N, C-alpha and C positions, 0 to 999 in steps of 0.2 A: 781761677774758676770764677765765673760771672753769674751772678743771680738776678732774676728779674723775676716781679710778681705779677700774675695774670690781674688785670683790669675789668677784664669780662671774659665769661665763660665764652670756651674756646674749643676749638680742637686741632692738633698737632697733623702737618702734614707726613704722611707716612715715612718710616726711616727706612733705611736700608736693609733687607731682608726681613721685613717686619711687615705683616699685612693688618693687624688690628690697627682702629685707630686709637690714639690716646687724647682723653677726653680733659679740659684743664678747667678747673672751676676759678672762677672769680676771687681771688686772693691768694693761690696758690702758689705759692715760691717757686721757680725753677731754676735749677741748677744747670750750669753749661761747662763742661769740662774740656776747656781746649785743649789742654795739656793731651788730652786722648785723642780729639777731634786732630791735634795736629801731628801726630804721629801715626794715624791711621792708614795701615796697608792698602784699605778698600780704597782710599782718596787717592793717596801719595806712592803706592806701590809698596812692594817686598822691604826696601830699605829704606823706609819711613822714620824709622828710629837711629839713622846714621847721620851724622854729621856730614852733609854734602851740600856745599853752599852751591854749588852749581844745578842743582835742580830748578831753582826759581829761573833759569832761564831754558829750561824745557818746559814744552805747553805739555798738559797733563789731563785726561780724562777717563772715564772706566763707563763701556757699555751695559755696564752690568745696573748703573745708575743714570738711567736716561734723563731723570729732571735734574741730572746736577750738569753747569753749563761745562765744567771743567774748571783748569787753569790756564789761563793765556798772559804769557810776559808780556808788559809792556816795558819795552824800553826807552821809554820816556820817563817812567815812574822812579822815583828815588828809592823805592823799596815794594817788597811784595804789601799786597793789602786784602781788603774783604772783598772787592768790587773784583778785581782779576781772578780770586779764588772762586767766584760767586759763594762766598762766605765759607767755605773751609780751611781757612786761614784768616784768623782774626785777633791777631796777637794785643790790638787795644780793643777790642769789641767790637761794634759794629753800631751803625745807624746814628738817630739822634741822641744816643748818650754813650757814644764814642768817647775814648779818653781823650781830653782837649790836648794832652801831653804829647802825643804821638808822634809828631812830627818834630818838635823840641827835643826826646827823647832820642831818637835817630841822630838827629845833626848832632846832639851833644855828643853822641857816641862815636859818630863819625871823628869828631874834632878831638876827642880824647886818644883814642885808638892810633889816630893818624900821627899824633905827638909824639906818642911814647913807640909806636912802632919805627920812629922815624931812628931812635936811639938805641933801640933795644932788640934783642931775638929773644921772644916768648915760648916758653912749653911748659906743660904742666909736669908740678912736682910730683906727683902722685899718680899712681893708674885712673883712668878717664870714670872705671865703675866703682872707684874709693869716693868720687866726689858727692854724689848723692844730691837728691833734690826735696825741697819741702814745697808747701803750698800755703799759702795764707791768701793775703789781698793780691799778692802775687806770686810768681815762681820764682823761688831762689834757690843759693846749693843751702845745704846744712850745718856745713862745716868752713865755708869760705870756699874760695878757687885758690887754692894753693898754687901760684904758679914760680918759674925761676926765671930770672931777666937777666941778660947775658949783655953787657953793652958792646953795640958793634963799633968796630973798627974802622976808621975815619978815613 
């Protein structure tokens, strides 16, 4: 969830499948649910809620959303972001108030995973549907992420 406050009265752009203008008054808090946005079948296809890392190598558009420029993979970028997806994928927010730790977080994750995966094979210790998600300032698992590590043979 990302929260922003309107500094002036404004009218939002039309949303998909909605022909009514939404007026926002100065001081209104706007809650953006990126969890929903990132799993929208309208934007990302019917398998939007499936873990499929290969999707980031595939261009994506929707003729029902002519205003959306779609997603265009950038092979030179380290990871997909809001620019490549016309703001349909914003894991760290976007614009001048984007999280300043986004690049650090991605590089840190790459370093940790690389170190671990060089030495261990990993799989979930529980069925995926039991993991559960919870939201706060960030999205996280409800009860941790139980995994089993098996040392790789040398």
